[in-house]
C-alpha positions, 0 to 999 in steps of 0.5 A, a space after each residue: 521461525 525462529 527470533 534468528 531467521 534472516 531478514 528477507 532481502 525483499 524489505 530492503 528493496 526499493 523502487 522510484 516513484 515518478 517525482 524521485 521518491 523511492 518507496 519500499 518494495 513491499 509494505 506491511 498492512 495495518 485495516 481493521 487493526 483495533 489500536 493494540 493490536 496494531 502496536 503489537 504488529 507494528 513491534 513485530 513488523 519492526 522487529 522482522 525489517 520491514 520499513 513501509 507501513 500502510 495507515 489510513 485516518 480511518 484505520 484509526 491506528 495512525 498514532 500507534 504507527 507513528 509511536 512504533 516508528 520513534 520508539 524504533 528509531 530511538 531504540 537503534 542508538 544511531 543506527 536508523 533515522 526517519 528517513 529509513 522508514 516510509 509511511 503512508 495515510 489516507 484521507 477519510 473523507 473527501 471533502 468539497 472543501 479545500 479546509 476541511 480536507 487541508 486541515 485533515 492532512 494536518 491532524 493526520 501529520 500531528 497525530 502521527 508525529 513522525 515530521 512529515 508523511 512519506 505517501 498521503 492518499 484519498 481514500 476513495 473516490 466517493 464524493 463526486 468529481 467537484 469534492 475529488 479535485 478539491 480533496 486533490 488540491 489540499 494534498 498539492 497544498 501539503 505537499 507545497 507546504 512540507 507536510 508530505 513528500 508524495 501523493 496519490 489516490 486509492 481505490 480509483 478506476 479508469 474514469 476517475 484517473 483519466 478525470 484527474 490527469 484533465 484536471 491539468 493537477 500541479 502535483 502529480 499522483 504518483 500511485 493508485 493502491 487498488 485491490 488487486 490479485 490474480 482473482 482481480 487483476 485490474 488491468 485496466 486499470 493498471 494499464 491507465 497507470 502505466 501511461 501516466 507513470 502512477 505504481 499501483 499498489 496490491 492493497 490485497 494481494 492475498 484476497 484476505 485469505 479467501 481464496 487461497 485453497 484454490 486448487 491452481 494456486 495451491 498445485 503451483 505453489 506446491 510446484 515452487 515450494 512456496 504458501 500459496 500466500 507466498 506465490 501470491 505476493 511473488 505475483 504480485 511483484 511481478 506484475 511490477 506491484 507493491 503488495 501491501 501484505 496483512 498479518 498480525 503474526 510473527 511468522 506470517 510476517 516473515 513468510 509474506 516478505 520472504 518471496 526473492 527466492 524463485 520467480 513465478 515462470 511466464 507460463 504460469 503467470 498466465 495460469 495465474 492471469 486466467 484466474 481472474 473473474 472480478 473477485 472483490 473482498 469487500 468494496 469496489 469503489 473503482 466505479 463510483 459516479 
């Protein structure tokens, strides 16, 4: 790819959340990066046309992401504003103490220097019921206080979603970010999310590269004249998810978003669905107590 390559149209696409806010259809994932790499990747992603960025307290790159966005806005000479970008971050640790969780949100806001956080997620269900619900209340209050627009969860299984909904939240979760790809389609979790109007974001849509050489994936990619990565991202989109692929390379960032030019047939979607073997690339908190 050259610097003159056109912006993939998918990068301008947005979908509506249950609370009325919109969210980019595809994100740039920023996990497991050092601060310098995060800054470099942000520059490449912004230049490619990405407008959604997935950070977290534990990634330790909230400042780098926010700085890159602010600098890009400044360099646009008025063409872009804060509202053109979507910043997600996540609570590092659930706390049974409301004050601790609430302060943690404010610290993230101060670190990112973006004025507000578009989407704040509980990073995992770890910590037990009391910690999950207290942390959720802290996120709700941060929305009421104007620090956050939308809130959601990450790595929540069916029981965790049902627990939260049974508690009668003042503000509903709008996103559940989970590992999902053809080898771990998370159909049960996606079904309960659909019941409550919760959008599913696929945090590891490319299996971190571990299953891209699967013969079925390779064969289908060849038939659609795309790469295995593009096939997997297209599968995610057609399942109604918001993929969040990660790459630090300019050409891969462009490639990951350039998937609007083909459609996987129903028959081939079933073939890909049949690859499900509950493959987990790293951790799986979805069944945590």
